[in-house]
C-alpha positions in Angstrom: 42.9 10.6 42.0 40.8 13.2 40.3 38.2 11.8 37.9 39.0 13.7 34.7 38.1 12.2 31.3 39.7 12.6 27.9 37.3 11.6 25.1 39.1 10.3 22.0 37.2 10.6 18.7 38.9 9.2 15.5 37.4 11.1 12.5 37.4 10.2 8.8 34.9 11.7 6.4 32.1 12.0 8.9 30.8 15.4 7.9 27.1 14.5 8.7 27.8 13.2 12.2 30.9 14.8 13.8 29.3 17.8 15.4 26.7 15.7 17.2 29.5 13.4 18.5 31.7 16.3 19.8 28.8 18.2 21.4 27.6 15.0 23.2 31.0 14.7 24.8 31.4 18.4 25.7 28.1 18.4 27.7 29.5 15.8 30.2 30.9 17.7 33.2 33.6 15.1 33.8 35.2 15.7 30.4 38.3 17.9 30.5 39.1 17.5 26.8 37.7 16.1 23.5 40.6 14.9 21.4 39.6 14.6 17.7 42.2 13.0 15.5 41.4 13.6 11.9 42.4 10.6 9.8 43.0 12.4 6.5 39.4 13.4 5.8 38.6 14.8 2.4 35.1 16.2 3.1 34.2 19.1 5.5 34.9 17.1 8.6 38.0 19.1 9.6 36.5 22.6 9.0 33.5 21.6 11.2 35.8 20.6 14.0 37.8 23.8 13.7 34.7 25.9 13.9 33.5 24.1 17.0 36.9 24.6 18.6 36.5 28.4 18.4 33.7 28.2 21.0 35.3 25.5 23.3 39.0 25.2 23.9 38.5 21.7 25.3 38.4 20.5 21.7 41.9 19.4 20.7 42.7 18.6 17.0 45.4 16.3 15.8 46.4 14.8 12.4 48.8 12.2 11.1 52.0 13.4 9.4 51.1 14.8 5.9 47.4 14.5 6.8 47.5 10.8 5.7 44.9 8.2 6.4 46.2 5.5 8.8 43.1 3.8 10.0 41.2 3.7 13.3 43.8 2.0 15.5 46.6 4.4 14.6 44.2 7.3 15.0 43.0 6.3 18.4 46.6 5.6 19.5 47.5 9.3 18.7 44.7 10.3 21.0 45.8 8.1 23.8 49.3 9.5 23.7 48.0 13.1 23.6 45.5 12.7 26.4 45.8 14.6 29.7 42.9 13.2 31.6 43.4 10.5 34.2 40.7 8.4 32.4 40.1 7.7 28.8 36.8 7.1 26.9 36.3 6.5 23.2 33.6 7.7 20.9 33.2 6.9 17.2 32.6 10.0 15.2 29.2 8.7 13.9 28.0 7.9 17.4 27.1 10.0 20.4 26.9 10.0 24.2 23.7 10.4 26.2 23.4 12.7 29.3 25.1 11.6 32.5 27.5 9.4 30.5 30.1 9.4 33.2 28.3 10.1 36.5 27.8 6.5 37.5 31.3 5.5 36.3 32.8 8.2 38.6 30.9 6.8 41.6 31.9 3.2 40.9 35.6 4.1 40.4 35.7 6.4 43.5 33.9 3.8 45.6 35.7 0.7 44.4 39.1 -0.7 45.2 41.6 -1.2 42.4 39.0 -0.6 39.7 40.7 0.0 36.3 37.6 0.8 34.4 33.8 0.5 33.9 31.8 -0.8 31.0 28.2 0.2 30.1 25.5 -0.6 27.6 25.4 1.1 24.2 22.3 1.4 22.1 21.5 2.4 18.5 20.3 5.4 16.6 19.0 4.7 13.1 19.9 7.2 10.3 18.2 4.9 7.8 15.3 2.5 7.6 16.0 -1.1 8.5 15.4 -3.9 6.1 13.0 -6.7 7.1 16.1 -9.0 7.6 17.7 -6.4 10.0 14.7 -5.9 12.2 15.4 -7.4 15.6 19.1 -7.6 14.8 20.2 -4.4 16.5 19.8 -4.8 20.3 21.8 -3.3 23.1 25.6 -3.8 23.0 25.8 -5.0 26.6 26.1 -8.0 28.9 23.0 -9.5 30.5 24.4 -9.7 34.0 27.1 -8.4 36.2 30.3 -10.4 35.7 33.2 -10.6 38.1 36.4 -9.1 36.6 38.3 -12.4 36.7 35.5 -14.1 34.7 35.1 -11.2 32.1 37.5 -12.5 29.5 35.8 -15.9 29.1 32.4 -14.1 29.0 33.3 -11.6 26.3 35.3 -13.9 24.0 32.5 -16.5 24.0 29.7 -13.8 23.9 28.1 -15.9 26.6 26.3 -13.0 28.1 26.4 -10.5 25.2 28.9 -7.9 23.9 30.8 -4.9 25.0 31.4 -1.8 22.9 34.2 0.8 23.1 31.7 3.7 23.4 30.6 2.2 26.8 34.1 1.9 28.3 35.8 4.3 30.7 39.3 3.2 31.7 42.4 4.6 33.5 44.9 6.0 31.1 47.5 3.9 32.9 45.7 0.8 31.5 47.5 1.4 28.2 50.9 1.2 30.0 49.9 -2.3 31.0 48.3 -3.7 27.8 49.8 -1.6 25.1 48.0 0.4 22.4 45.5 -0.6 19.6 46.9 -3.2 17.2 47.5 -1.1 14.0 47.7 -4.2 11.8 44.0 -4.9 12.4 41.8 -3.1 9.9 38.7 -4.1 11.8 38.1 -6.1 15.1 40.7 -3.8 16.7 38.1 -2.9 19.3 37.6 -6.5 20.3 41.3 -6.9 20.5 41.8 -4.1 23.0 38.7 -5.2 25.0 40.0 -8.8 25.3 43.4 -7.5 26.5 41.7 -5.3 29.1 39.6 -8.2 30.3 42.7 -10.4 30.6 44.9 -7.9 32.5 42.7 -5.3 34.2 39.9 -5.1 36.7 36.8 -3.9 34.8 33.5 -3.4 36.6 30.0 -3.4 35.2 28.1 0.0 35.2 24.8 0.7 33.5 24.2 -2.6 31.6 20.4 -2.3 31.2 20.1 1.3 30.1 22.4 2.7 27.4 24.7 5.6 28.0 25.7 6.0 24.4 24.2 5.4 20.9 25.8 3.9 17.8 24.8 5.5 14.5 23.4 3.0 11.9 23.8 4.2 8.4 24.8 2.9 4.9 28.6 3.4 5.5 29.0 1.3 8.6 32.1 -0.8 8.4 30.5 -3.7 10.2 28.5 -4.4 7.0 31.8 -5.7 5.5 31.5 -9.4 6.1 34.5 -10.0 3.9 36.8 -7.9 6.1 35.5 -9.6 9.3 36.1 -13.1 8.0 39.7 -12.3 7.4 40.4 -10.1 10.4 38.6 -12.2 13.0 41.3 -14.8 12.5 44.0 -12.1 12.8 42.3 -10.9 16.0 42.7 -14.3 17.7 46.2 -14.7 16.4 47.0 -11.2 17.9 45.5 -12.2 21.3 47.5 -15.5 21.4 50.8 -13.8 20.6 50.2 -11.0 23.1 49.1 -13.5 25.8 52.3 -15.5 25.4 54.3 -12.3 26.0 52.3 -11.1 28.9 52.1 -14.0 31.2 48.4 -14.9 30.5 47.3 -18.3 31.9 47.3 -21.4 29.7 43.5 -21.7 30.4 42.8 -18.3 28.9 45.0 -19.0 25.9 43.2 -22.3 25.5 39.9 -20.3 25.3 41.4 -18.1 22.5 42.7 -21.1 20.6 39.3 -22.7 20.7 37.7 -19.7 19.0 40.5 -19.5 16.5 39.9 -23.2 15.7 36.2 -22.5 15.0 37.0 -19.7 12.5 39.7 -21.7 10.8 37.5 -24.7 10.5 34.9 -22.6 8.7 37.5 -22.0 5.9 37.3 -25.7 5.0 41.0 -25.9 4.2 42.8 -29.2 3.3 44.4 -31.2 6.1 47.9 -30.4 4.9 47.2 -26.7 4.8 45.8 -26.8 8.3 48.8 -28.7 9.6 51.1 -26.1 8.2 49.0 -23.3 9.7 48.9 -24.7 13.2 52.5 -25.8 13.2 53.5 -22.2 12.2 51.3 -20.7 14.9 52.9 -22.8 17.6 56.4 -22.2 16.3 55.7 -18.5 16.3 54.6 -18.8 20.0 57.2 -21.2 21.2 56.2 -21.0 24.8 53.1 -23.1 23.8 55.2 -25.9 22.2 55.9 -27.3 25.6 52.2 -27.4 26.8 49.3 -29.7 26.1 47.9 -27.1 23.8 50.3 -28.0 21.0 48.9 -31.5 21.0 45.3 -30.6 21.6 45.1 -28.3 18.6 47.2 -30.3 16.2 44.8 -31.0 13.3 45.3 -34.8 13.2 44.6 -35.0 16.9 41.7 -32.5 16.8 40.1 -34.3 13.8 40.9 -37.8 14.8 37.3 -39.0 14.9 36.6 -37.7 11.4 39.9 -38.9 10.0 39.9 -42.4 11.6 36.2 -43.2 12.3 36.9 -47.0 12.3 38.9 -46.5 15.6 35.8 -45.1 17.3 33.2 -47.5 16.2 31.4 -49.4 18.9 31.4 -53.1 18.6 
């Protein structure tokens, strides 16, 4: 299979950054097209893209119907469906690739057997000064060691060895026939959702994990500054993975790992016992395949919190 890469860039009001992102993709010799999907921008993003397209026909521009704004997931999904390359890579419009972004990926994929994709380290570029509280916070988005594909899900969901970022992934287009597209109901955490699904169903190999091959732009408009959104959507992320796992033959052990992290985030909400019982009962009723497993007992709140609820039963004589 020829190693040809389609780079997908979702763009919404990124006038200061979009040219850098596009050019950084075009300089990669493996890139056959840069698909920019405008998500209803109201600034000069679209005119900048069109001007760049005049000098390089590899730039493809798409929009949603009526130029509406539909969010990052729906915007990336358009790009996946339009892609012609055998491999797909993502790049956020305020980020950029470094030189030789795909050269090592190509070698790993061509030398490996049944390799569905490669993940690499992603660094940071600062468009603003960091506050004292932020200094030391921004490190490489990477894992600290090579991880066997079958162990990758447990590693990434637990952050045991670090994190992966979409900008560092290169995957077969056929991967999306296996796992589906981005979850459009997730306003944030959609990147973690798709990475977890890839780790569960695909064979992903580590590439350059010590040296970054892309940079994330840090500026005042970064969405990851929205703690309120992530508190809400991290829970929806785990619910999404559980539902998808039940429909895609994922092992009980891996579903258990997802439930464990969902429990952690729900516990932080400090809800009443009654509210928790209703939540977990509804979760298992909506994923009925789990009702007949030990998980429906393990995560029932009265069982899970039995030591806190009935401390007298666990006192040592």
